[in-house]
Structures are given as C-alpha cells and as structure tokens.
LUMTIKOL-849422 format. One line per field, with one value per residue: z, y, x of N, C-alpha, C in turn; residue number from 0; residue in one letter. Coordinates in Angstrom, 3 decimals. Each point is the difference from the previous one (the first is absolute). Layout:
BEGIN
n.zz Z|...
n.yy Y|...
n.xx X|...
ca.zz Z|...
ca.yy Y|...
ca.xx X|...
c.zz Z|...
c.yy Y|...
c.xx X|...
num NUM|...
residuo A|...
***
This chain:
BEGIN
n.zz 3.446|1.114|0.558|0.281|1.230|0.307|0.031|1.213|0.797|0.745|-1.141|-0.378|1.228|-0.043|-1.228|0.370|1.075|-0.784|-0.804|1.201|0.156|0.676|-1.034|0.548|-0.259|-0.359|1.158|-0.063|-0.481|-0.029|-0.316|-1.266|-0.350|-0.676|0.353|1.227|-0.084|-0.618|0.904|0.919|-0.538|-0.102|1.216|0.383|-0.740|0.484|1.205|0.074|-0.961|0.697|-0.261|-0.553|0.078|-1.235|0.435|0.565|-1.095|-0.696|0.861|-0.112|-1.183|-0.200|-0.577|-0.944|-0.711|-0.806|-0.611|-0.947|0.138|1.207
n.yy -81.355|0.029|0.583|-1.287|0.241|0.212|-1.270|0.046|-0.095|0.790|0.657|-0.072|0.341|0.892|0.260|-0.018|0.696|0.740|-0.054|0.127|0.798|-0.947|-0.584|0.845|-1.002|0.879|-0.488|1.236|0.117|-1.309|-0.531|0.443|-0.886|-0.972|-0.725|0.515|-0.219|-1.169|-0.221|0.481|-0.667|-1.009|0.223|0.162|-1.047|-0.657|0.495|-0.180|-0.865|0.014|-1.211|-0.737|-0.797|-0.410|-0.039|1.151|0.413|-0.490|0.543|0.984|-0.513|1.257|-0.503|0.533|-0.818|1.040|-0.383|-0.633|-0.554|0.457
n.xx 51.408|-0.702|1.047|0.149|-0.449|1.244|0.233|-0.436|1.020|-0.745|-0.293|1.249|0.320|-0.997|0.412|1.251|-0.376|-0.771|1.040|0.514|-1.052|-0.640|-0.578|-0.850|-0.846|-0.892|-0.407|-0.428|1.223|-0.261|1.174|-0.056|-0.911|0.589|-1.065|0.050|1.300|-0.254|-0.965|0.821|1.000|-0.859|-0.490|1.253|0.362|-1.031|0.129|1.300|-0.265|-1.145|0.419|-0.896|1.024|0.179|1.256|-0.373|-0.619|1.032|0.853|-0.875|0.232|0.313|1.086|-0.732|0.728|0.205|-1.099|0.640|-1.194|0.314
ca.zz 1.164|1.216|0.655|1.277|1.055|0.228|1.179|1.099|0.479|0.819|-0.947|-0.534|1.067|0.188|-1.107|0.229|1.138|-0.438|-0.890|0.805|0.759|-0.722|-0.495|0.879|-0.631|0.847|0.033|-0.672|-1.432|-0.298|-1.385|-0.975|-0.613|-1.420|-0.714|0.270|-0.706|-1.415|-0.129|0.144|-1.220|-1.058|0.230|-0.251|-1.443|-0.558|0.338|-0.084|-1.385|-0.467|-1.130|0.227|-1.204|-0.521|0.796|1.263|-0.315|-0.216|1.295|0.814|-0.700|-0.514|-1.404|-1.018|-1.287|-1.034|-1.153|-1.163|-0.873|0.491
ca.yy -0.781|0.527|-0.817|-0.521|0.241|-1.154|-0.791|0.060|-1.312|-0.527|-0.534|-1.252|-1.000|-0.422|-0.890|-1.266|-0.662|-0.477|-1.135|-1.169|-0.434|-0.972|0.476|-0.437|0.258|0.342|-1.170|0.314|0.058|-0.941|0.079|-0.639|-1.255|0.158|0.138|1.346|0.926|-0.052|0.624|1.436|0.486|-0.036|1.077|1.274|0.133|0.186|1.265|1.150|0.358|0.635|-0.745|-1.436|-0.598|-1.203|-1.122|-0.009|-0.532|-1.437|-0.610|0.021|-0.719|0.957|0.291|-0.826|0.459|0.340|-0.883|0.719|0.419|1.272
ca.xx -0.329|0.623|1.012|-0.457|0.987|0.873|-0.368|0.969|0.436|-1.102|-0.983|0.541|-0.009|-1.395|-0.339|0.701|-0.641|-1.312|0.206|0.332|-1.173|-0.837|-1.286|-1.077|-1.281|-1.135|-0.882|-1.261|0.291|1.082|0.479|-0.871|0.417|0.319|-1.274|-0.505|0.872|-0.366|-1.319|0.195|0.650|-1.014|-0.960|0.679|0.123|-1.339|-0.632|0.898|0.265|-1.240|-0.538|0.008|0.564|-0.641|0.487|-0.737|-1.323|0.144|0.288|-1.214|-1.049|-0.970|0.277|-0.636|0.549|-0.956|0.119|0.521|-1.092|-0.551
c.zz 1.208|0.513|1.349|1.058|0.236|1.303|1.049|0.390|0.854|-0.889|-0.535|1.048|0.258|-1.098|0.195|1.147|-0.403|-0.892|0.776|0.769|-0.813|-0.483|0.896|-0.654|1.042|0.010|-0.698|-1.517|-0.332|-1.448|-0.938|-0.466|-1.465|-0.812|0.195|-0.740|-1.482|-0.233|0.100|-1.255|-1.156|0.151|-0.246|-1.495|-0.620|0.242|-0.090|-1.427|-0.620|-1.273|0.328|-1.297|-0.399|0.826|1.328|-0.210|-0.171|1.336|0.871|-0.678|-0.588|-1.492|-0.912|-1.349|-1.006|-1.168|-1.203|-0.927|0.440|-0.548
c.yy 0.566|-0.957|-0.443|0.281|-1.257|-0.689|0.102|-1.419|-0.635|-0.604|-1.349|-1.118|-0.511|-0.974|-1.365|-0.785|-0.578|-1.230|-1.285|-0.548|-0.995|0.653|-0.584|0.397|0.311|-1.192|0.248|0.054|-0.946|0.134|-0.765|-1.330|0.273|0.219|1.405|1.048|0.056|0.691|1.522|0.590|0.056|1.164|1.368|0.241|0.336|1.405|1.223|0.412|0.737|-0.632|-1.472|-0.648|-1.251|-1.220|-0.093|-0.530|-1.511|-0.714|-0.074|-0.727|0.909|0.254|-0.966|0.506|0.280|-0.963|0.836|0.503|1.334|1.182
c.xx 0.747|1.067|-0.541|1.051|0.844|-0.397|1.100|0.391|-1.095|-1.086|0.453|-0.057|-1.421|-0.423|0.664|-0.625|-1.362|0.140|0.293|-1.200|-0.831|-1.298|-1.084|-1.320|-1.063|-0.952|-1.346|0.171|1.148|0.456|-0.931|0.563|0.308|-1.276|-0.595|0.823|-0.342|-1.345|0.117|0.639|-0.989|-0.975|0.633|0.138|-1.351|-0.521|0.912|0.297|-1.182|-0.534|0.097|0.448|-0.774|0.410|-0.748|-1.419|0.056|0.198|-1.248|-1.159|-1.068|0.154|-0.734|0.487|-1.113|0.191|0.439|-1.115|-0.596|0.721
num 0|1|2|3|4|5|6|7|8|9|10|11|12|13|14|15|16|17|18|19|20|21|22|23|24|25|26|27|28|29|30|31|32|33|34|35|36|37|38|39|40|41|42|43|44|45|46|47|48|49|50|51|52|53|54|55|56|57|58|59|60|61|62|63|64|65|66|67|68|69
residuo X|X|X|X|X|X|X|X|X|X|X|X|X|X|X|X|X|X|X|X|X|X|X|X|X|X|X|X|X|X|X|X|X|X|X|X|X|X|X|X|X|X|X|X|X|X|X|X|X|X|X|X|X|X|X|X|X|X|X|X|X|X|X|X|X|X|X|X|X|X
***
C-alpha cells in the first residue's frame, strides 16, 4: 500500500474549522424521513445483492409456499 502524504497544519486547521460549521441542507434535497430511509435500505438490499430473497417475496406478498405434495 502506498504511503499517504502527511497532512500539513493548514490541512488540519481546515478540518477543524469545517467540523465547527453547521450542517446546511439543500432546499431541493431535504433530509430523508425515517420511512424514506428504511425504503431506501430495502431497495438497496433488493437490487444491490443481485438476488431477491424469500423474505423480500414474503414482504411484497409475492411468495406462495409450495405444497408438500408437489
């Protein structure tokens, strides 16, 4: 692994100054609600794994259990 360049005192000061500033949200992109956050996590799990799990089918009402006689 490459050695990273050492940080200068100016770099450290910029980081400390940025940490003191308040978080300002873009009015066009407000923070997500808890419900939106859960939906995003679900969709990421569903589509980023490249497979749909049985639990996802059940949650969406798409799962129909096979009968034992089949």
